[in-house]
VEXRO-749060 format. One record per residue (C-alpha): y, x, z; residue number from 1. Coordinates in Angstrom, 3 decimals. Example, Ala and Ser with C-alpha at 12.3 -4.5 7.8 and 13.67 -1.06 7.14 Angstrom:
BEGIN
[[-4.500 12.300 7.800] 1];
[[-1.060 13.670 7.140] 2];
REM end
This chain:
BEGIN
[[0.006 0.031 -0.074] 1];
[[3.601 1.043 -0.889] 2];
[[5.702 0.128 2.241] 3];
[[9.625 0.707 1.710] 4];
[[11.842 0.494 4.942] 5];
[[15.568 0.018 5.918] 6];
[[16.399 2.936 7.705] 7];
[[19.811 2.505 8.139] 8];
[[19.775 2.600 11.732] 9];
[[18.110 5.653 12.346] 10];
[[20.491 8.296 14.219] 11];
[[19.009 10.308 16.614] 12];
[[22.194 10.496 18.449] 13];
[[22.981 6.781 18.457] 14];
[[19.587 4.950 19.374] 15];
[[20.618 1.824 20.516] 16];
[[18.976 -1.507 20.439] 17];
[[18.285 -1.798 16.436] 18];
[[17.858 1.834 16.255] 19];
[[15.510 2.348 18.947] 20];
[[13.414 -0.667 17.352] 21];
[[13.460 1.193 14.158] 22];
[[12.315 4.132 15.139] 23];
[[9.536 3.184 17.622] 24];
[[8.269 0.690 14.906] 25];
[[8.449 3.139 12.075] 26];
[[7.226 5.881 13.658] 27];
[[3.782 4.329 14.988] 28];
[[3.183 2.651 11.386] 29];
[[3.352 5.858 9.406] 30];
[[1.485 7.759 11.964] 31];
[[-1.104 5.324 11.843] 32];
[[-1.689 4.641 8.263] 33];
[[-1.938 7.765 6.513] 34];
[[-3.550 5.835 3.640] 35];
[[-0.455 4.104 2.818] 36];
[[2.884 5.688 1.058] 37];
[[6.315 5.173 3.045] 38];
[[9.756 5.341 1.513] 39];
[[12.743 5.180 4.248] 40];
[[15.891 4.100 2.548] 41];
[[19.035 5.014 4.295] 42];
[[22.840 4.937 3.617] 43];
[[23.452 8.247 5.831] 44];
[[22.023 11.161 6.675] 45];
[[20.457 10.280 10.248] 46];
[[16.776 9.433 9.420] 47];
[[16.621 12.798 7.620] 48];
[[16.838 14.268 11.281] 49];
[[13.662 12.887 11.877] 50];
[[9.841 14.575 11.388] 51];
[[7.809 12.354 9.556] 52];
[[4.100 12.982 8.218] 53];
[[3.438 13.776 4.416] 54];
[[3.263 10.185 3.564] 55];
[[6.920 9.406 4.129] 56];
[[9.670 9.992 1.583] 57];
[[13.291 9.571 2.903] 58];
[[16.037 8.824 0.652] 59];
[[19.696 8.158 0.848] 60];
[[20.796 5.660 -1.781] 61];
[[23.985 4.305 -2.542] 62];
[[27.532 5.712 -3.043] 63];
[[28.861 4.686 0.421] 64];
[[27.644 3.855 3.726] 65];
[[27.431 -0.035 4.335] 66];
[[29.418 -0.714 6.843] 67];
[[31.475 -3.843 5.554] 68];
[[30.162 -7.076 4.298] 69];
[[31.019 -6.173 0.434] 70];
[[29.064 -2.668 0.812] 71];
[[26.160 -4.579 2.369] 72];
[[25.718 -6.780 -0.639] 73];
[[26.058 -3.650 -3.214] 74];
[[23.652 -1.766 -1.134] 75];
[[20.841 -4.309 -0.356] 76];
[[21.370 -6.065 -4.037] 77];
[[21.757 -3.233 -6.295] 78];
[[20.819 -0.081 -4.637] 79];
[[18.082 -1.002 -2.392] 80];
[[16.440 -3.056 -5.098] 81];
[[16.752 -0.344 -7.709] 82];
[[14.986 1.969 -5.189] 83];
[[12.363 -0.569 -4.672] 84];
[[11.487 -1.293 -8.583] 85];
[[11.480 2.615 -8.879] 86];
[[9.026 3.156 -5.870] 87];
[[6.712 0.579 -7.117] 88];
[[7.040 -0.996 -3.853] 89];
[[4.373 -3.709 -2.380] 90];
[[6.678 -4.906 0.549] 91];
[[10.328 -4.387 2.199] 92];
[[10.531 -4.235 5.762] 93];
[[13.967 -4.213 7.320] 94];
[[14.342 -3.893 10.984] 95];
[[17.837 -4.975 11.225] 96];
[[17.578 -8.085 9.629] 97];
[[19.212 -7.667 6.017] 98];
[[17.161 -7.862 3.264] 99];
[[17.888 -8.170 -1.035] 100];
[[18.063 -11.849 -1.818] 101];
[[17.681 -11.637 -5.609] 102];
[[14.316 -11.268 -7.170] 103];
[[12.354 -8.530 -5.720] 104];
[[9.295 -7.731 -3.861] 105];
[[8.248 -9.873 -0.485] 106];
[[10.543 -9.051 2.107] 107];
[[10.091 -8.990 6.137] 108];
[[13.423 -8.597 8.373] 109];
[[13.462 -8.246 11.905] 110];
[[16.222 -11.029 13.193] 111];
[[16.689 -10.044 16.743] 112];
[[18.821 -12.390 17.429] 113];
[[21.674 -15.133 16.102] 114];
[[24.251 -14.326 18.843] 115];
[[27.011 -14.961 16.394] 116];
[[26.033 -18.524 16.181] 117];
[[26.525 -19.093 20.027] 118];
[[29.436 -16.545 20.436] 119];
[[31.513 -16.599 17.113] 120];
[[34.740 -15.278 18.468] 121];
[[32.504 -12.321 19.595] 122];
[[32.060 -11.247 16.301] 123];
[[34.814 -10.040 13.552] 124];
[[36.170 -12.640 11.145] 125];
[[34.736 -10.627 8.005] 126];
[[31.180 -9.986 9.428] 127];
[[31.091 -13.904 11.020] 128];
[[31.592 -14.928 7.320] 129];
[[28.660 -12.688 5.888] 130];
[[26.244 -13.732 8.391] 131];
[[27.210 -17.277 8.099] 132];
[[26.715 -17.368 4.227] 133];
[[23.671 -14.481 4.088] 134];
[[21.554 -15.469 6.931] 135];
[[20.446 -18.721 5.667] 136];
[[19.480 -16.891 2.623] 137];
[[17.474 -14.212 4.392] 138];
[[15.425 -16.792 5.875] 139];
[[14.479 -18.574 2.502] 140];
[[13.922 -15.142 1.148] 141];
[[11.781 -13.707 3.616] 142];
[[7.926 -13.812 3.497] 143];
[[7.840 -13.696 6.912] 144];
[[10.465 -13.113 9.702] 145];
[[9.625 -11.041 12.793] 146];
[[11.783 -11.815 15.982] 147];
[[11.727 -10.191 19.706] 148];
[[11.446 -12.646 21.857] 149];
[[10.344 -16.579 21.855] 150];
[[13.936 -17.468 22.822] 151];
[[15.100 -16.035 19.501] 152];
[[12.173 -17.821 17.606] 153];
[[13.232 -21.025 18.697] 154];
[[16.816 -20.368 18.266] 155];
[[16.028 -19.544 14.472] 156];
[[13.774 -22.732 14.356] 157];
[[16.576 -24.998 15.450] 158];
[[19.179 -23.495 13.467] 159];
[[17.628 -22.702 9.989] 160];
[[14.880 -25.164 10.354] 161];
[[12.026 -23.028 9.698] 162];
[[8.023 -23.926 10.643] 163];
[[6.844 -21.953 13.591] 164];
[[4.294 -20.140 11.128] 165];
[[7.113 -18.242 9.354] 166];
[[8.311 -16.364 12.488] 167];
[[6.214 -13.909 14.622] 168];
[[7.228 -12.601 17.896] 169];
[[6.641 -8.882 18.555] 170];
[[8.937 -7.426 21.535] 171];
[[10.677 -4.363 22.798] 172];
[[9.450 -1.701 25.314] 173];
[[11.200 1.173 26.703] 174];
[[10.941 5.310 26.553] 175];
[[8.460 6.776 28.726] 176];
[[11.610 8.847 29.690] 177];
[[12.247 6.004 32.271] 178];
[[10.177 6.505 35.205] 179];
[[10.908 7.008 39.095] 180];
[[12.652 9.830 40.157] 181];
[[12.277 12.131 43.518] 182];
[[15.146 11.596 46.189] 183];
[[16.498 15.406 45.391] 184];
[[17.215 14.435 41.951] 185];
[[18.733 10.878 42.863] 186];
[[20.879 12.961 45.240] 187];
[[22.080 15.188 42.580] 188];
[[23.212 12.592 40.173] 189];
[[25.080 10.853 43.124] 190];
[[26.652 13.968 43.911] 191];
[[27.529 14.396 40.596] 192];
[[28.860 10.754 39.386] 193];
[[29.563 8.999 42.852] 194];
[[30.203 11.321 45.676] 195];
[[27.031 10.834 47.226] 196];
[[27.208 6.977 47.032] 197];
[[24.782 4.186 46.118] 198];
[[25.868 2.420 43.045] 199];
[[25.031 -0.641 40.616] 200];
[[24.655 0.230 37.400] 201];
[[25.293 -1.371 33.906] 202];
[[24.145 0.067 30.491] 203];
[[25.270 -1.124 27.173] 204];
[[28.395 -1.572 25.312] 205];
[[31.421 -2.940 26.361] 206];
[[32.028 -6.103 24.590] 207];
[[32.760 -9.552 25.581] 208];
[[29.455 -11.013 25.179] 209];
[[27.926 -8.372 27.800] 210];
[[30.046 -10.097 30.418] 211];
[[31.368 -7.208 32.238] 212];
[[34.459 -8.984 32.921] 213];
[[32.327 -11.346 35.433] 214];
[[30.620 -8.366 36.539] 215];
[[33.814 -6.645 37.739] 216];
[[34.913 -9.561 39.541] 217];
[[31.546 -9.991 41.022] 218];
[[31.700 -6.562 42.191] 219];
[[35.002 -6.922 43.725] 220];
[[34.045 -10.161 45.947] 221];
[[30.992 -7.766 46.781] 222];
[[33.080 -5.166 48.186] 223];
[[35.197 -7.376 49.929] 224];
[[32.554 -9.256 51.701] 225];
[[30.649 -6.459 52.534] 226];
[[33.138 -3.410 53.022] 227];
[[30.403 -1.474 51.300] 228];
[[31.309 1.976 50.025] 229];
[[28.919 1.380 46.813] 230];
[[30.216 2.013 43.557] 231];
[[29.794 0.492 39.924] 232];
[[29.029 2.731 37.010] 233];
[[29.484 1.249 33.614] 234];
[[27.410 3.107 31.057] 235];
[[28.291 2.229 27.642] 236];
[[30.735 2.693 24.566] 237];
[[34.144 0.580 24.123] 238];
[[32.930 -1.877 21.233] 239];
[[36.075 -4.274 20.597] 240];
[[38.001 -7.034 22.029] 241];
[[38.087 -4.889 25.118] 242];
[[41.710 -6.089 26.594] 243];
[[40.316 -8.714 28.923] 244];
[[37.617 -5.988 30.318] 245];
[[40.410 -3.219 30.825] 246];
[[42.743 -5.581 32.568] 247];
[[40.402 -6.864 34.774] 248];
[[39.185 -3.229 35.885] 249];
[[42.968 -2.092 36.098] 250];
[[43.527 -5.038 38.621] 251];
[[40.438 -5.163 40.552] 252];
[[41.114 -3.841 44.561] 253];
[[37.717 -1.950 44.029] 254];
[[38.908 -0.136 40.661] 255];
[[38.730 3.198 42.451] 256];
[[35.204 2.421 42.945] 257];
[[34.439 1.519 39.162] 258];
[[33.384 4.479 37.178] 259];
[[33.490 4.308 33.378] 260];
[[31.126 6.952 31.781] 261];
[[31.777 6.105 28.189] 262];
[[28.715 6.661 25.682] 263];
[[25.704 8.112 27.645] 264];
[[23.252 10.482 25.459] 265];
[[19.891 9.079 25.681] 266];
[[18.382 12.295 27.704] 267];
[[21.022 11.299 30.574] 268];
[[20.332 7.735 31.035] 269];
[[16.525 8.006 32.812] 270];
[[18.228 9.886 35.595] 271];
[[21.338 7.633 35.954] 272];
[[18.949 4.842 35.945] 273];
[[16.559 6.178 37.964] 274];
[[19.191 7.121 40.705] 275];
[[21.015 3.437 40.901] 276];
[[20.524 1.060 43.787] 277];
[[19.882 -2.084 41.103] 278];
[[20.662 -2.540 37.387] 279];
[[23.405 -5.447 36.990] 280];
[[22.781 -6.772 33.665] 281];
[[24.345 -10.356 33.279] 282];
[[24.947 -10.603 29.911] 283];
[[25.952 -14.083 28.159] 284];
[[23.285 -13.759 25.536] 285];
[[20.501 -11.373 24.502] 286];
[[17.713 -11.501 21.827] 287];
[[15.842 -9.073 24.495] 288];
[[17.169 -7.002 27.156] 289];
[[15.654 -3.677 26.994] 290];
[[17.671 -2.182 30.117] 291];
[[15.756 -4.694 32.147] 292];
[[12.631 -2.877 31.319] 293];
[[14.322 0.613 31.775] 294];
[[14.998 -0.263 35.139] 295];
[[11.796 -1.972 35.885] 296];
[[9.905 1.439 34.505] 297];
[[12.577 3.371 37.254] 298];
[[11.513 1.234 40.063] 299];
[[15.017 0.135 40.081] 300];
[[15.434 -3.797 41.021] 301];
[[17.089 -6.041 38.435] 302];
[[19.938 -8.589 38.662] 303];
[[20.286 -10.609 35.209] 304];
[[21.064 -13.670 33.920] 305];
[[19.446 -17.197 33.583] 306];
[[20.528 -17.721 30.146] 307];
[[18.893 -16.568 26.680] 308];
[[15.922 -14.600 26.352] 309];
[[16.394 -12.613 29.872] 310];
[[14.384 -14.705 32.111] 311];
[[11.581 -14.568 29.587] 312];
[[11.911 -10.653 29.690] 313];
[[12.600 -10.800 33.332] 314];
[[9.652 -13.139 34.583] 315];
[[9.501 -13.143 38.494] 316];
[[10.670 -9.520 38.813] 317];
[[14.548 -9.932 38.637] 318];
[[16.996 -11.881 40.572] 319];
[[18.452 -14.013 37.795] 320];
[[21.907 -15.695 38.535] 321];
[[24.482 -18.020 36.411] 322];
[[26.471 -15.392 34.592] 323];
[[29.683 -17.447 34.358] 324];
[[29.828 -17.379 38.189] 325];
[[31.348 -14.172 39.560] 326];
[[30.130 -15.683 43.171] 327];
[[26.767 -16.195 42.240] 328];
[[26.482 -12.568 41.067] 329];
[[28.061 -11.119 44.009] 330];
[[25.833 -13.076 46.106] 331];
[[22.666 -11.552 44.375] 332];
[[24.202 -8.239 44.894] 333];
[[24.632 -8.966 48.694] 334];
[[21.206 -10.447 49.275] 335];
[[19.707 -7.032 47.563] 336];
[[21.679 -5.044 49.822] 337];
[[20.858 -6.961 52.726] 338];
[[17.020 -7.684 52.272] 339];
[[15.149 -4.774 51.939] 340];
[[11.659 -6.544 51.855] 341];
[[13.013 -8.549 48.676] 342];
[[14.125 -5.048 47.398] 343];
[[10.623 -3.586 47.488] 344];
[[9.096 -6.807 46.321] 345];
[[11.392 -6.595 43.345] 346];
[[10.477 -2.954 42.642] 347];
[[6.916 -3.787 42.999] 348];
[[7.050 -6.524 40.539] 349];
[[8.967 -4.855 38.386] 350];
[[6.411 -1.714 38.162] 351];
[[3.840 -4.324 36.875] 352];
[[6.003 -6.587 34.583] 353];
[[6.864 -3.684 32.358] 354];
[[3.578 -3.011 31.532] 355];
[[2.943 -6.162 29.357] 356];
[[5.730 -4.332 27.081] 357];
[[3.893 -2.060 24.637] 358];
[[5.334 -0.239 21.137] 359];
[[1.960 0.330 20.255] 360];
[[0.982 -3.423 19.864] 361];
[[4.360 -4.242 18.484] 362];
[[4.143 -1.698 15.898] 363];
[[0.544 -2.782 14.648] 364];
[[1.652 -6.400 14.546] 365];
[[4.399 -5.734 12.217] 366];
[[1.767 -3.414 10.010] 367];
[[-0.686 -6.511 10.236] 368];
[[2.743 -8.839 8.684] 369];
[[3.330 -6.208 6.356] 370];
[[-0.475 -5.963 4.994] 371];
[[-0.618 -9.729 4.923] 372];
[[2.407 -10.407 2.979] 373];
[[2.364 -7.652 0.631] 374];
[[2.917 -7.864 -3.459] 375];
[[-0.724 -6.967 -4.000] 376];
[[-1.495 -10.591 -2.150] 377];
[[-0.684 -12.471 -4.935] 378];
[[-1.650 -12.957 -8.465] 379];
[[0.821 -13.357 -11.290] 380];
[[4.603 -14.332 -10.368] 381];
[[5.485 -14.287 -7.061] 382];
[[5.710 -17.913 -5.279] 383];
[[8.902 -19.554 -5.432] 384];
[[9.370 -19.333 -1.282] 385];
[[9.508 -15.869 -1.707] 386];
[[11.716 -15.168 -4.814] 387];
[[14.350 -17.512 -3.214] 388];
REM end
């Protein structure tokens, strides 16, 4: 089988959500299936920094990086389709959810979520218009759709009237780098970042959907209620529409105890996570929520939201709160600080919960979908539902 793959999000220094999913599934698929030939298509030089086996060719295509809706269209509808024809691809796998919509080989996109549907104002207008116009076309064109949670599957079925059989749920897992660390290492991290104080931890882009404003308000309430010397560490790049976040931080009574780290390299995150008192990940919407698993793997308890996919990922191994209510978030922080039995119980449950999420299983599921829906499975012309 000749499998072409969208590898635009493979960047060794920027392995955020889609990039991590791309890497973990692609690496396993190409390693486990030497009988197949793979073409990784990219619009940048990131994928070329990775080492792949001999059955893999990495090819940069297109004149410009596709970072704008018009360039998305040009890249997928012209550059990608041309590469698929030249390669003689049997199927196209796209971990970022974008695929060509004109006539080509069967395509399998991974649509992680449709957050823009729920929070349209959190997306730039140009991107929102692109998603609104193209997502229904992606859904119709796809031979199968992969998503990462039952919540996202139901969301896609609801908004795009898709049959359940067309959507396959895999999931995410966390890197083996995330694991419990000893007290000496924890002391070193706290000495470096918080003057030896315990801290709540958030990791992810600083973006309105991540609900950082309410997290800061909750931390302020926590400090006022408890008089604790704990700090709040925020690890993540400034995304966009951050004025509200910056204003809330500047006016918080506990602003001296809020530490903004900016983007943290992947190699530093496990130590920061493993040294935290707790993860506070109270996003308004997630298609999955990988930091929950990273905390659980690190023996760090989790406070998260009652919305979207987060309860599905957390199970009974986290405190879940209404993300719209800073008082509720603060109360969870207070409870975790005061109830050592609960704290230890969540750590133990998280240790077991994280074992249910496995990259090997997910990558093999992806491969099975590709094997069952590639061009060689069809005789003559491709069915109309695939060509649309």
